[in-house]
N, C-alpha and C positions, 0 to 999 in steps of 0.2 A: 623757506623751502617749499618747493612746488608739490602738489599732492603726489605727482609722479616719482619724486625723488623718496618721498615718505615710503610709497607702494615697494619702490625696490628695494628700500633698506628692511622693511618687514619681510619681503620675499628673500632675504638674505643675498641679494645681487648687488652688493655694495660697488663691486668692481665695475658696474654699468652706470654709476651715478654721473661721469663726467660725460657722457653720451647724452644723459636725459637732462634737455633743457625745455621741452614742450611742457606746458600746462595742461592736464586733464583733471577734471573734478571726479575723482573715484572714490572718495573717504566714505560718502554715503553706503557704497556698495560692500566695501570692507565691514564697515560697522553693522550693517544689516546682516551680513552673512555669518559674521561672527555669533550672532544671537541665535541666528537659524541653526548654526553647527552646534552650538551649545544645547540648543533644545533637543535637536536631533539624537546628540549623544546621551542626553538624560532619559530620552523615551526608549531607545534602542540599545545603548550601550556601545554603538559603533561609532567611531573616531573618522570623520569623513572632512574632507575640504571641497567646498563647494565652488562651482565657477562663478568668479568675480566678473569673468569678461563676459559672461552670459547676461549678467545684470546690465553691464553697459550697453551691450548690443541690443537687448529684447526688452527690458522693462522701460527704460526711459527713452521715449519716442525722439526721434531726431529733432524735431521742431521744439521740444522742450529741453534739449540738451545745451545750456549755456552754464559756463564755469562759474563755481563759487555759489550756485543756487541749490545744491544738495537735492535730496529727494525724501519722500515720505517712507516711512518703514511700513505704513499699512499698505500703501499700493504693490510693495516689494513683497510683502506677505502673501498677498492675494495673487499675484502672479505666480508665486511659488506653489501655491495650493491647486490654482487651474491648470498651470501649464508644466509644472515641475521644474527640477535643476540638475543640471548634469555636474560633473566633479571637475575640479581644476585641472586634474590628468587628461581628461579627455578633451577639455575646452579650456587651454591655459589662458593665462592673462598676458595681454599685449601693453595695456596701458592707453589704449586710444580706440575709440568707437569704431566698428565696423560695419557695413553694409550688408549685413547677414540675413537671409530668408529660411535657409535650411533648419528646421527644427526638428530633425530627424534621431537626434542623438539621445542615448539613454538617460532617462529622467528619473530622479527620485522626486516623489512627492510629499511635502510636509502636509501633515494633519494639525 
């Protein structure tokens, strides 16, 4: 099963599985954000869903974006500390990399 199919199932979008045939490597973003969300909840008591799409678009430079290579947790955490991260509601998951340069969305900074 391709990463995108797993991602769609995780988001509860099983009706879209028939349409999803492209493979995008996003498992690193989901795993990393799960850890960040848990830490945020432990520190603040607030349950929040951070934007996986933001991680895909901004954390991993396009020249490094190769399917199946994964990503380093430390680099993602450093990005979140310095740049902040927005919510899934503001910046929803699309399952593919976009060429976005606008970073004006509201951010939460992880310490």
